[in-house]
C-alpha positions as CSV (number, residue, x, y, z in Angstrom):
1,M,24.7,131.5,170.4
2,Y,26.2,129.6,173.3
3,D,23.8,127.6,175.4
4,G,24.8,126.5,179.0
5,N,22.6,123.4,178.7
6,G,21.9,123.2,182.4
7,S,24.6,125.5,183.6
8,T,24.2,127.0,187.1
9,S,26.4,130.1,186.5
10,G,28.2,132.0,183.8
11,E,27.3,133.9,180.7
12,M,28.7,134.0,177.1
13,N,28.1,136.5,174.4
14,N,27.1,135.5,170.9
15,Q,29.9,134.9,168.3
16,L,29.5,136.1,164.7
17,F,30.0,133.4,162.0
18,H,29.3,133.5,158.3
19,V,28.6,130.3,156.3
20,G,31.9,128.8,155.4
21,D,33.8,130.7,158.1
22,T,36.3,128.6,160.2
23,L,36.9,130.3,163.6
24,A,38.0,129.2,167.0
25,L,35.1,128.9,169.4
26,N,35.2,131.2,172.4
27,E,36.4,129.8,175.7
28,N,33.7,128.3,177.9
29,Q,32.5,130.6,180.7
30,F,29.7,128.4,182.0
31,S,29.8,126.2,185.1
32,R,27.5,123.6,186.5
33,D,27.4,122.3,190.1
34,G,28.4,118.7,190.3
35,Y,29.5,118.5,186.7
36,T,32.7,119.0,184.6
37,F,32.6,120.8,181.3
38,I,33.9,118.5,178.5
39,G,33.2,120.5,175.3
40,W,30.5,121.7,172.9
41,S,27.9,120.1,170.6
42,I,25.7,121.5,167.9
43,E,22.9,119.3,169.1
44,K,21.7,119.2,172.7
45,T,21.7,115.4,173.0
46,S,24.5,114.6,170.6
47,N,27.5,112.5,171.6
48,D,29.7,114.4,169.1
49,I,32.0,116.6,171.2
50,I,33.8,119.7,169.9
51,K,36.7,120.7,172.2
52,D,36.7,124.0,173.9
53,K,38.4,126.8,171.8
54,A,38.6,124.3,168.9
55,E,38.1,125.6,165.3
56,Y,34.6,125.2,163.9
57,T,33.4,125.7,160.3
58,M,29.9,127.1,160.0
59,Q,27.8,124.9,157.8
60,P,24.9,126.1,155.5
61,T,21.7,126.6,157.6
62,S,18.3,128.1,157.3
63,Y,18.6,129.7,160.8
64,E,20.1,133.1,161.5
65,I,21.0,132.1,165.0
66,V,22.7,128.7,165.6
67,K,22.9,127.3,169.1
68,I,25.9,125.4,170.3
69,Y,25.4,123.5,173.5
70,A,27.7,123.0,176.5
71,K,28.3,119.3,177.3
72,W,28.8,118.1,180.8
73,A,30.2,115.1,182.6
74,K,28.7,114.2,186.0
75,E,31.3,114.2,188.7
76,I,31.6,110.9,190.6
77,K,32.9,111.6,194.1
78,T,31.3,109.0,196.4
79,V,30.2,105.3,196.4
80,A,26.6,106.6,196.1
81,D,27.5,108.6,193.0
82,F,29.1,105.5,191.4
83,N,26.1,103.4,192.2
84,S,23.8,105.9,190.6
85,I,25.3,105.4,187.1
86,N,22.8,102.6,186.5
87,E,20.1,105.3,186.5
88,N,21.6,106.8,183.3
89,N,23.8,104.4,181.5
90,T,24.3,106.6,178.5
91,G,25.7,109.6,180.4
92,Y,29.2,111.2,180.6
93,Y,30.9,110.7,183.9
94,T,34.2,111.9,185.3
95,L,35.9,110.5,188.5
96,A,36.7,113.6,190.6
97,N,38.8,111.7,193.2
98,D,39.7,108.3,194.4
99,I,36.9,106.2,195.8
100,D,37.4,103.5,198.4
101,F,34.8,100.7,198.6
102,I,36.1,99.1,201.7
103,N,33.2,97.9,203.9
104,Q,30.9,99.1,201.1
105,T,29.5,97.3,198.1
106,P,29.5,98.9,194.6
107,I,26.6,98.1,192.4
108,T,27.8,96.6,189.1
109,I,26.9,98.8,186.2
110,E,24.9,96.3,184.1
111,A,25.1,97.8,180.5
112,F,27.1,101.0,180.0
113,Y,26.8,103.0,176.8
114,G,28.3,106.3,177.9
115,I,31.8,107.6,178.7
116,F,33.5,107.1,182.1
117,N,36.7,109.1,182.5
118,G,38.7,108.1,185.5
119,N,41.1,111.1,185.2
120,G,43.9,108.9,186.5
121,H,42.1,108.3,189.8
122,C,41.5,104.9,191.5
123,L,38.5,102.8,192.5
124,K,39.8,100.9,195.5
125,N,38.9,97.7,197.3
126,S,35.9,96.7,195.2
127,N,34.6,93.2,195.9
128,R,33.1,92.6,192.4
129,S,33.4,93.5,188.8
130,L,32.5,97.2,188.5
131,F,30.9,97.0,185.0
132,Y,29.2,94.0,183.3
133,D,28.8,95.0,179.7
134,N,30.6,98.0,178.3
135,F,29.4,99.4,174.9
136,G,30.8,102.8,175.5
137,E,34.2,104.1,176.7
138,I,36.1,103.6,179.9
139,I,39.3,105.6,180.0
140,N,42.1,106.8,182.3
141,L,41.0,104.6,185.2
142,R,42.8,102.5,187.9
143,V,41.2,99.7,189.8
144,Q,43.3,98.9,192.8
145,D,43.3,96.2,195.6
146,C,40.2,94.6,194.1
147,A,38.7,91.2,194.9
148,F,38.0,88.8,192.0
149,A,34.5,88.1,193.1
150,C,32.4,85.9,190.8
151,N,29.1,86.5,189.1
152,E,28.0,82.9,189.4
153,S,25.4,80.8,187.6
154,G,25.3,77.4,189.3
155,Y,28.9,76.2,189.2
156,V,29.9,78.6,186.5
157,G,31.5,81.9,187.6
158,V,33.1,84.8,185.7
159,C,35.5,87.2,187.3
160,G,37.0,90.4,185.9
161,G,38.9,93.0,187.7
162,L,37.2,95.9,186.0
163,L,34.4,94.4,183.9
164,I,33.0,91.2,182.4
165,N,32.3,91.9,178.7
166,N,33.9,94.7,176.6
167,F,32.2,95.6,173.3
168,G,33.4,99.2,173.4
169,L,36.7,100.9,174.3
170,I,39.0,100.4,177.3
171,S,41.9,102.9,177.1
172,S,44.6,103.8,179.6
173,C,43.1,101.6,182.3
174,G,44.9,99.4,184.8
175,V,44.0,96.7,187.4
176,I,46.3,96.2,190.4
177,A,45.5,93.1,192.5
178,K,48.7,92.1,194.2
179,D,47.9,90.8,197.7
180,P,45.4,88.0,198.0
181,K,45.8,87.9,201.8
182,K,44.7,91.5,202.3
183,A,41.7,91.7,204.6
184,N,38.4,93.1,203.1
185,S,40.1,93.2,199.7
186,Y,40.5,89.7,198.3
187,Y,39.1,86.3,198.4
188,D,42.0,84.0,199.0
189,E,40.8,81.6,196.3
190,I,38.4,82.3,193.4
191,S,36.1,79.6,192.1
192,A,35.4,80.4,188.5
193,S,35.5,79.3,184.9
194,K,36.4,82.6,183.2
195,I,38.9,84.9,184.8
196,G,40.6,88.1,183.4
197,G,42.6,90.7,185.1
198,V,40.9,93.6,183.3
199,C,37.9,91.9,181.6
200,V,36.7,88.4,181.0
201,H,35.7,88.7,177.3
202,N,36.9,91.4,174.9
203,S,35.0,92.0,171.7
204,G,35.9,95.6,171.4
205,I,39.2,97.5,171.8
206,I,41.7,97.4,174.7
207,K,44.7,99.7,174.4
208,N,47.3,101.3,176.6
209,S,46.1,99.2,179.5
210,F,47.6,96.8,182.0
211,A,46.9,94.2,184.7
212,N,49.1,93.4,187.7
213,V,47.4,90.5,189.4
214,K,48.5,87.9,192.0
215,A,45.9,85.4,192.7
216,T,45.0,81.8,193.4
217,L,42.3,80.6,191.1
218,T,40.4,77.4,192.0
219,C,38.5,76.4,188.9
220,Y,35.8,73.8,188.9
221,V,33.4,73.1,186.0
222,N,32.3,69.5,185.5
223,G,33.0,68.7,181.8
224,G,33.2,72.5,181.1
225,V,35.9,74.8,180.0
226,V,38.2,77.1,182.0
227,F,39.5,80.4,180.5
228,A,42.1,82.5,182.3
229,G,44.3,85.4,181.2
230,G,46.3,88.0,183.0
231,L,44.6,90.8,181.0
232,C,41.5,89.0,179.6
233,A,40.2,85.5,179.4
234,I,38.9,85.5,175.8
235,N,39.8,88.0,173.0
236,D,37.5,88.5,170.0
237,G,38.6,92.1,169.4
238,V,41.7,94.2,169.4
239,I,44.3,94.4,172.1
240,Q,47.2,96.8,171.6
241,D,50.0,98.5,173.5
242,S,49.0,96.6,176.7
243,F,50.7,94.3,179.2
244,S,50.2,91.9,182.1
245,D,52.6,91.4,185.0
246,S,50.8,88.6,186.9
247,D,51.4,85.6,189.0
248,L,48.5,83.1,188.6
249,L,48.2,79.8,190.5
250,I,45.5,77.6,188.9
251,K,44.0,74.8,190.9
252,L,42.1,72.4,188.6
253,G,39.3,70.2,189.9
254,N,37.5,70.5,193.2
255,Y,35.7,67.7,195.0
256,G,35.3,65.5,191.9
257,W,34.7,68.4,189.5
258,T,37.1,68.5,186.6
259,P,37.1,70.8,183.5
260,S,37.5,69.1,180.1
261,Y,39.6,71.9,178.7
262,S,41.6,74.8,180.1
263,Y,43.1,77.7,178.2
264,V,45.4,79.9,180.3
265,G,47.8,82.7,179.1
266,G,49.9,85.4,180.6
267,L,47.9,88.0,178.6
268,V,45.0,86.1,177.0
269,G,43.5,82.7,177.7
270,R,42.1,82.1,174.2
271,N,42.2,84.2,171.0
272,S,39.2,84.1,168.7
273,T,37.5,81.0,167.4
274,D,35.3,83.2,165.1
275,I,36.6,83.1,161.5
276,S,34.3,86.0,160.6
277,I,36.3,88.5,162.6
278,H,40.0,89.2,162.8
279,A,41.0,89.4,166.4
280,S,44.4,90.9,167.0
281,I,47.1,91.4,169.6
282,N,49.8,93.9,168.8
283,N,52.7,95.4,170.7
284,C,51.9,93.7,174.0
285,Y,53.9,91.7,176.5
286,S,53.4,89.6,179.6
287,T,55.7,88.8,182.6
288,G,55.3,86.9,185.8
289,S,54.3,83.2,186.3
290,I,51.6,80.6,185.7
291,E,51.6,77.6,187.9
292,F,49.1,74.6,187.9
293,E,48.2,72.4,190.8
294,I,45.6,69.7,191.5
295,S,43.1,71.0,193.9
296,Q,42.7,69.2,197.2
297,N,40.3,66.3,197.2
298,A,40.1,66.5,193.4
299,D,39.5,63.4,191.3
300,Y,41.9,64.6,188.5
301,N,41.2,63.3,185.1
302,R,44.4,62.8,183.1
303,S,42.5,63.2,179.9
304,V,41.9,66.9,180.6
305,S,43.5,69.1,178.0
306,V,45.4,72.1,179.4
307,F,46.8,74.6,177.0
308,A,49.1,77.3,178.5
309,G,51.1,80.0,176.9
310,G,53.3,82.7,178.2
311,L,51.3,85.2,176.2
312,V,48.3,83.3,174.8
313,G,46.9,79.9,175.9
314,T,45.4,78.9,172.5
315,F,45.5,81.0,169.3
316,Y,42.9,80.1,166.8
317,H,42.4,83.0,164.4
318,G,43.8,86.5,163.9
319,T,47.1,88.2,164.2
320,L,49.7,88.2,167.0
321,S,52.5,90.7,166.3
322,N,55.3,92.7,167.8
323,S,54.8,91.1,171.2
324,F,56.8,89.0,173.7
325,S,56.4,86.9,176.9
326,E,58.7,86.4,179.9
327,V,56.4,84.2,181.9
328,N,57.6,81.0,183.7
329,L,55.2,78.1,183.3
330,K,55.1,75.2,185.9
331,S,52.8,72.2,186.3
332,V,52.7,69.1,188.5
333,F,50.7,67.2,185.8
334,E,50.8,66.6,182.0
335,M,49.9,69.7,179.9
336,N,50.7,71.6,176.7
337,A,52.9,74.6,177.4
338,G,54.5,77.1,175.0
339,G,56.7,80.0,175.9
340,L,54.6,82.3,173.7
341,V,51.5,80.2,172.7
342,G,50.2,76.9,174.1
343,A,48.6,75.8,170.9
344,S,47.9,77.4,167.5
345,H,45.4,75.6,165.2
346,C,42.4,76.1,163.1
347,Y,38.8,76.1,164.5
348,S,37.2,75.7,161.1
349,S,36.5,72.6,159.0
350,V,37.4,74.6,155.9
351,S,41.2,75.1,155.8
352,S,41.0,78.0,153.4
353,Q,39.1,80.0,156.0
354,C,41.9,79.6,158.6
355,S,44.3,82.4,159.4
356,Q,46.8,82.4,162.2
357,D,49.5,85.1,161.7
358,I,52.2,85.3,164.3
359,R,55.1,87.6,163.6
360,N,57.9,89.6,165.2
361,C,57.5,87.9,168.5
362,F,59.7,86.2,171.0
363,A,59.6,84.4,174.3
364,L,61.9,84.3,177.3
365,G,61.3,82.1,180.4
366,K,61.2,78.6,181.8
367,I,58.8,75.8,181.2
368,D,58.8,73.1,183.9
369,V,56.0,70.6,183.5
370,L,55.6,66.9,184.4
371,D,55.0,65.8,180.8
372,G,53.3,66.9,177.6
373,W,54.0,68.9,174.5
374,C,56.3,71.9,175.1
375,G,57.9,74.5,172.9
376,G,60.0,77.5,173.4
377,L,57.4,79.4,171.3
378,I,54.5,77.1,170.6
379,A,53.8,73.8,172.2
380,F,52.1,72.4,169.1
381,T,50.2,73.3,166.0
382,Y,47.8,71.2,163.9
383,S,45.4,71.9,161.1
384,C,41.7,71.1,160.7
385,N,42.5,68.5,158.1
386,T,45.4,67.3,156.0
387,I,45.9,70.7,154.5
388,N,47.9,73.0,156.7
389,C,46.1,76.1,157.9
390,Y,47.7,79.4,156.8
391,R,50.2,80.9,159.3
392,S,53.2,83.2,159.0
393,N,55.8,82.8,161.7
394,I,58.3,85.5,161.0
395,N,61.2,86.7,163.0
396,L,60.5,84.5,166.0
397,F,63.0,83.3,168.6
398,A,63.0,81.9,172.1
399,T,65.4,81.4,174.9
400,G,65.1,79.8,178.3
401,T,64.5,76.2,179.3
402,V,61.8,73.8,178.1
403,C,61.1,70.3,179.1
404,K,60.6,68.9,175.5
405,E,61.6,70.9,172.5
406,G,58.7,72.1,170.2
407,I,58.6,75.1,167.9
């Protein structure tokens, strides 16, 4: 028996199954105002979706009549529709058209456990991150002409073009932020400590996604740490089949405030420090440029440690494979710069627990810095003690210009 599950029109006849039969489900005839049909489920509130007209095998049951329920995604058509997602953060949503937030303020979705399907449409001119924590799925979405507005706590800000923290799935999404001078669309300079084109911190999966960002980032954290990446600032999860084409100008220090460490990469600022997980970057690339300046009126501390890589700023643990970078790096002060990775080293005091696997990668581009460790691939590597950490650098090559030869 087919149940419309809130449908506003349409009827469907019963379909005869015997236990063990595998038959194609009848095509949906229900409709529901303001919703898009996405499939069927054998439980009314289940998140397991059976596609329309898909084959289904009848399982043993004590019921003569088994219901199968229509599943619906709420259509998002207006700013008000988008802002209402916080009222049901476990629902299914589909973007029915482009939405322009110009002169309007979206409400950040605080914790999302549902599915948001952009259907290839755009969310335009947002002035803040649209999602904070994603535990569900965000797919087929474009974010265009967005401002990297910060969620600040004191002097610590975090900026993500689409969201802040990803614990779920980001698939086939893109962030385009190319004109920092555009009125009502950008802040000319962003004061923050963690900045990512798509998200700030990835602990889930990002695949088939991209960032095209052009921005000036003014970073100030007294004694703190700065993370910045074209796609995401920190990766503790999986990134695959994705790219960043970004031009980032990083201004360090502001009115006496100076960070103690900075990790900046064309794709990712820092890859995982957690030895209990295996963060990976596979089949990705980055293009564009990264440039460092000293912010006006800054009391720059030459002991600051800056690690910049064309693809990854600092690579602690995990796998980096089948990827490349064509990012030009430039700095007016001393720093550590690598065409592919700024630094690769162990974050554990137990060398046997360390694993940095970099293979089938290459780097193209120019490194032009005042002084410091530089390498066509990696600026420098060092282990946690006298025993080298495990790494496998296979099929690596680099071209271009570097200031001081490294790996």
